[in-house]
DSSP file (Angstrom, degrees, kcal/mol; ACC not computed):
  #  RESIDUE AA STRUCTURE BP1 BP2  ACC     N-H-->O    O-->H-N    N-H-->O    O-->H-N    TCO  KAPPA ALPHA  PHI   PSI    X-CA   Y-CA   Z-CA
    1    1 A M    >         0   0    0      0, 0.0     3,-1.2     0, 0.0     8,-0.1   0.000 360.0 360.0 360.0 -31.1    0.4   82.8  -15.7
    2    2 A E  T 3   +     0   0    0      1,-0.3     0, 0.0    41,-0.0     0, 0.0   0.797 360.0  54.0 -63.8 -29.5   -0.4   83.8  -19.3
    3    3 A E  T 3  S+     0   0    0      2,-0.0    -1,-0.3     0, 0.0     2,-0.1   0.561  84.9 111.6 -82.2  -8.1   -1.8   87.2  -18.0
    4    4 A M    <   -     0   0    0     -3,-1.2     2,-0.1     1,-0.1     0, 0.0  -0.408  67.9-126.8 -70.3 137.0    1.4   88.0  -16.2
    5    5 A S     >  -     0   0    0     -2,-0.1     4,-2.6     1,-0.1     5,-0.2  -0.338  26.0-107.9 -74.8 165.6    3.5   90.9  -17.6
    6    6 A L  H  > S+     0   0    0      1,-0.2     4,-2.8     2,-0.2     5,-0.2   0.904 121.4  53.2 -60.7 -40.1    7.2   90.3  -18.4
    7    7 A E  H  > S+     0   0    0      1,-0.2     4,-2.0     2,-0.2    -1,-0.2   0.912 110.1  46.7 -62.1 -42.5    8.1   92.4  -15.3
    8    8 A E  H  > S+     0   0    0      2,-0.2     4,-2.5     1,-0.2    -1,-0.2   0.910 112.0  51.1 -65.5 -41.3    5.9   90.3  -13.1
    9    9 A A  H  X S+     0   0    0     -4,-2.6     4,-2.5     1,-0.2    -2,-0.2   0.914 110.1  49.0 -63.1 -42.8    7.3   87.1  -14.5
   10   10 A F  H  X S+     0   0    0     -4,-2.8     4,-2.1     2,-0.2    -1,-0.2   0.884 110.2  52.2 -63.8 -37.4   10.9   88.2  -14.0
   11   11 A H  H  X S+     0   0    0     -4,-2.0     4,-2.1    -5,-0.2    -2,-0.2   0.928 110.4  47.1 -63.3 -44.9   10.0   89.2  -10.4
   12   12 A V  H  X S+     0   0    0     -4,-2.5     4,-2.7     1,-0.2    -2,-0.2   0.896 109.5  54.4 -64.4 -39.3    8.6   85.7   -9.8
   13   13 A L  H  X S+     0   0    0     -4,-2.5     4,-2.5     1,-0.2    -1,-0.2   0.898 107.3  50.8 -61.2 -39.2   11.7   84.1  -11.4
   14   14 A D  H  X S+     0   0    0     -4,-2.1     4,-2.4     2,-0.2    -1,-0.2   0.916 110.4  49.2 -62.0 -42.8   13.8   86.1   -8.9
   15   15 A E  H  X S+     0   0    0     -4,-2.1     4,-2.4     2,-0.2    -2,-0.2   0.904 110.7  50.0 -63.7 -40.9   11.7   84.8   -6.0
   16   16 A I  H  X S+     0   0    0     -4,-2.7     4,-2.3     2,-0.2    -2,-0.2   0.920 110.1  50.6 -63.2 -43.6   12.0   81.2   -7.3
   17   17 A T  H  X S+     0   0    0     -4,-2.5     4,-1.2     1,-0.2    -2,-0.2   0.923 110.5  49.5 -60.4 -44.5   15.8   81.7   -7.6
   18   18 A D  H  X S+     0   0    0     -4,-2.4     4,-0.5     1,-0.2     3,-0.4   0.912 110.8  49.7 -60.5 -42.8   15.9   83.0   -4.0
   19   19 A S  H >< S+     0   0    0     -4,-2.4     3,-0.8     1,-0.2    -1,-0.2   0.863 108.1  53.4 -67.0 -34.3   13.9   80.1   -2.7
   20   20 A L  H 3< S+     0   0    0     -4,-2.3    -1,-0.2     1,-0.2    -2,-0.2   0.754 103.4  58.1 -71.6 -22.6   16.1   77.5   -4.5
   21   21 A E  H 3< S+     0   0    0     -4,-1.2    -1,-0.2    -3,-0.4    -2,-0.2   0.617  84.9 101.2 -80.8 -12.6   19.2   79.0   -2.9
   22   22 A K    X<  -     0   0    0     -3,-0.8     3,-0.7    -4,-0.5    -3,-0.0  -0.464  68.8-142.5 -74.4 145.2   17.8   78.4    0.6
   23   23 A E  T 3  S+     0   0    0      1,-0.2    -1,-0.1    -2,-0.1    -4,-0.0   0.709  94.0  62.1 -79.2 -20.6   19.1   75.4    2.4
   24   24 A D  T 3  S+     0   0    0      2,-0.0     2,-0.3     0, 0.0    -1,-0.2   0.339  74.2 114.1 -92.6   9.2   15.8   74.4    4.1
   25   25 A I    <   -     0   0    0     -3,-0.7     2,-0.0    -6,-0.2    -5,-0.0  -0.618  65.7-125.9 -80.7 136.2   13.9   73.7    0.8
   26   26 A S     >  -     0   0    0     -2,-0.3     4,-2.4     1,-0.1     5,-0.2  -0.327  19.6-112.5 -76.9 164.1   12.9   70.1    0.3
   27   27 A L  H  > S+     0   0    0      2,-0.2     4,-2.2     1,-0.2     5,-0.2   0.907 118.5  50.2 -62.4 -43.0   13.8   68.2   -2.8
   28   28 A E  H  > S+     0   0    0      1,-0.2     4,-2.2     2,-0.2    -1,-0.2   0.917 111.2  48.4 -62.9 -44.2   10.2   68.0   -3.8
   29   29 A E  H  > S+     0   0    0      1,-0.2     4,-2.6     2,-0.2    -1,-0.2   0.891 110.3  51.9 -63.1 -39.2    9.7   71.8   -3.3
   30   30 A S  H  X S+     0   0    0     -4,-2.4     4,-2.4     2,-0.2    -1,-0.2   0.889 109.1  49.6 -67.5 -37.5   12.8   72.5   -5.3
   31   31 A F  H  X S+     0   0    0     -4,-2.2     4,-2.4     2,-0.2    -1,-0.2   0.907 112.7  47.6 -65.1 -41.1   11.6   70.3   -8.3
   32   32 A M  H  X S+     0   0    0     -4,-2.2     4,-2.4     2,-0.2    -2,-0.2   0.916 113.7  47.2 -66.4 -42.3    8.2   72.1   -8.2
   33   33 A A  H  X S+     0   0    0     -4,-2.6     4,-2.6     2,-0.2    -2,-0.2   0.900 111.4  51.9 -65.0 -40.5    9.9   75.5   -8.1
   34   34 A Y  H  X S+     0   0    0     -4,-2.4     4,-2.5     2,-0.2    -2,-0.2   0.928 110.4  47.8 -61.7 -45.8   12.3   74.5  -10.9
   35   35 A K  H  X S+     0   0    0     -4,-2.4     4,-2.4     2,-0.2    -2,-0.2   0.924 112.4  48.8 -62.1 -45.0    9.4   73.4  -13.1
   36   36 A K  H  X S+     0   0    0     -4,-2.4     4,-2.4     1,-0.2    -1,-0.2   0.911 111.9  50.4 -61.5 -41.5    7.5   76.6  -12.4
   37   37 A G  H  X S+     0   0    0     -4,-2.6     4,-2.5     2,-0.2    -2,-0.2   0.898 110.0  49.1 -62.8 -42.0   10.6   78.6  -13.2
   38   38 A M  H  X S+     0   0    0     -4,-2.5     4,-2.1     2,-0.2    -1,-0.2   0.888 110.7  50.7 -66.2 -38.6   11.2   76.8  -16.5
   39   39 A D  H  X S+     0   0    0     -4,-2.4     4,-2.2     2,-0.2    -2,-0.2   0.915 112.5  46.8 -63.7 -42.9    7.6   77.4  -17.5
   40   40 A L  H  X S+     0   0    0     -4,-2.4     4,-2.7     2,-0.2    -2,-0.2   0.890 109.9  53.5 -65.5 -39.5    7.9   81.1  -16.7
   41   41 A L  H  X S+     0   0    0     -4,-2.5     4,-2.5     2,-0.2    -1,-0.2   0.898 109.2  48.4 -62.8 -40.6   11.2   81.2  -18.6
   42   42 A K  H  X S+     0   0    0     -4,-2.1     4,-2.7     2,-0.2    -1,-0.2   0.913 110.6  51.6 -65.1 -42.9    9.5   79.7  -21.7
   43   43 A L  H  X S+     0   0    0     -4,-2.2     4,-2.2     2,-0.2    -2,-0.2   0.931 112.3  46.0 -58.5 -47.0    6.7   82.2  -21.4
   44   44 A C  H  X S+     0   0    0     -4,-2.7     4,-2.5     1,-0.2     5,-0.2   0.918 112.5  50.3 -62.8 -44.3    9.1   85.1  -21.2
   45   45 A S  H  X S+     0   0    0     -4,-2.5     4,-2.4     1,-0.2    -2,-0.2   0.914 110.5  49.3 -61.7 -43.9   11.2   83.8  -24.1
   46   46 A D  H  X S+     0   0    0     -4,-2.7     4,-2.1     2,-0.2    -1,-0.2   0.909 112.4  48.0 -62.5 -42.9    8.1   83.4  -26.3
   47   47 A R  H  X S+     0   0    0     -4,-2.2     4,-2.1    -5,-0.2    -2,-0.2   0.907 111.8  49.1 -66.0 -41.7    6.8   86.9  -25.5
   48   48 A I  H  X S+     0   0    0     -4,-2.5     4,-2.7     1,-0.2    -2,-0.2   0.905 109.5  52.9 -65.0 -41.1   10.2   88.4  -26.2
   49   49 A D  H  X S+     0   0    0     -4,-2.4     4,-1.7    -5,-0.2    -1,-0.2   0.913 109.1  49.6 -59.5 -43.2   10.4   86.5  -29.5
   50   50 A R  H  X S+     0   0    0     -4,-2.1     4,-0.8     1,-0.2    -1,-0.2   0.905 111.7  48.1 -63.4 -41.3    7.0   87.9  -30.6
   51   51 A V  H >X S+     0   0    0     -4,-2.1     4,-1.0     1,-0.2     3,-1.0   0.921 108.6  53.9 -65.7 -43.4    8.1   91.4  -29.7
   52   52 A E  H 3< S+     0   0    0     -4,-2.7     3,-0.5     1,-0.3    15,-0.3   0.861 105.4  54.1 -59.6 -35.7   11.4   91.1  -31.6
   53   53 A K  H 3< S+     0   0    0     -4,-1.7    -1,-0.3     1,-0.2    -2,-0.2   0.736 110.3  47.5 -70.9 -21.5    9.5   90.0  -34.7
   54   54 A K  H << S+     0   0    0     -3,-1.0    -1,-0.2    -4,-0.8    -2,-0.2   0.581  84.9 110.8 -94.6 -11.9    7.3   93.1  -34.5
   55   55 A V     <  -     0   0    0     -4,-1.0    12,-3.0    -3,-0.5     2,-0.4  -0.426  52.7-157.5 -69.7 134.2   10.1   95.6  -34.0
   56   56 A L  E     -A   66   0A   0     10,-0.2     2,-0.4    -2,-0.2    10,-0.2  -0.887   4.0-160.2-111.3 144.1   10.7   97.9  -37.0
   57   57 A V  E     -A   65   0A   0      8,-3.4     8,-2.9    -2,-0.4     2,-0.6  -0.922  22.0-117.5-123.3 151.2   14.0   99.8  -37.6
   58   58 A L  E     -A   64   0A   0     -2,-0.4     6,-0.2     6,-0.2     2,-0.1  -0.757  33.4-150.9 -86.6 122.2   14.7  102.8  -39.7
   59   59 A N    >   -     0   0    0      4,-3.2     3,-1.8    -2,-0.6    -1,-0.0  -0.235  34.7 -87.1 -86.7-178.4   17.0  101.9  -42.6
   60   60 A G  T 3  S+     0   0    0      1,-0.3    -1,-0.1     2,-0.1    -2,-0.0   0.714 126.2  54.5 -62.8 -23.0   19.6  104.3  -44.3
   61   61 A E  T 3  S-     0   0    0      2,-0.1    -1,-0.3     0, 0.0     3,-0.1   0.329 120.1-104.9 -94.2   7.9   16.9  105.5  -46.8
   62   62 A G  S <  S+     0   0    0     -3,-1.8     2,-0.3     1,-0.3    -2,-0.1   0.647  80.9 127.0  80.2  15.0   14.5  106.5  -44.1
   63   63 A E        -     0   0    0      1,-0.0    -4,-3.2    -6,-0.0     2,-0.5  -0.707  62.3-111.6-102.9 157.1   12.2  103.6  -44.7
   64   64 A L  E     -A   58   0A   0     -2,-0.3     2,-0.3    -6,-0.2    -6,-0.2  -0.743  34.4-179.6 -90.5 131.8   11.0  101.1  -42.0
   65   65 A D  E     -A   57   0A   0     -8,-2.9    -8,-3.4    -2,-0.5     2,-0.2  -0.929  34.1-103.0-123.1 151.1   12.2   97.5  -42.2
   66   66 A E  E      A   56   0A   0     -2,-0.3   -10,-0.2   -10,-0.2   -12,-0.1  -0.505 360.0 360.0 -71.1 145.4   11.3   94.7  -39.9
   67   67 A F              0   0    0    -12,-3.0    -1,-0.1   -15,-0.3   -11,-0.1   0.434 360.0 360.0 -71.3 360.0   14.0   93.9  -37.4
């Protein structure tokens, strides 16, 4: 799961959401899907946080500042 790109993780999260919306999913399957979804969500959140910390913006004086 760590090697997964953000796009792939979002795609899997969409699939998990779709599976949880089905009426024929068992309670055990739904708990496992929910846990996997929460783990993926944390992975995505951590990666986005790291990217945000690295983003630089151009200030009014033409210098780069961290976002």
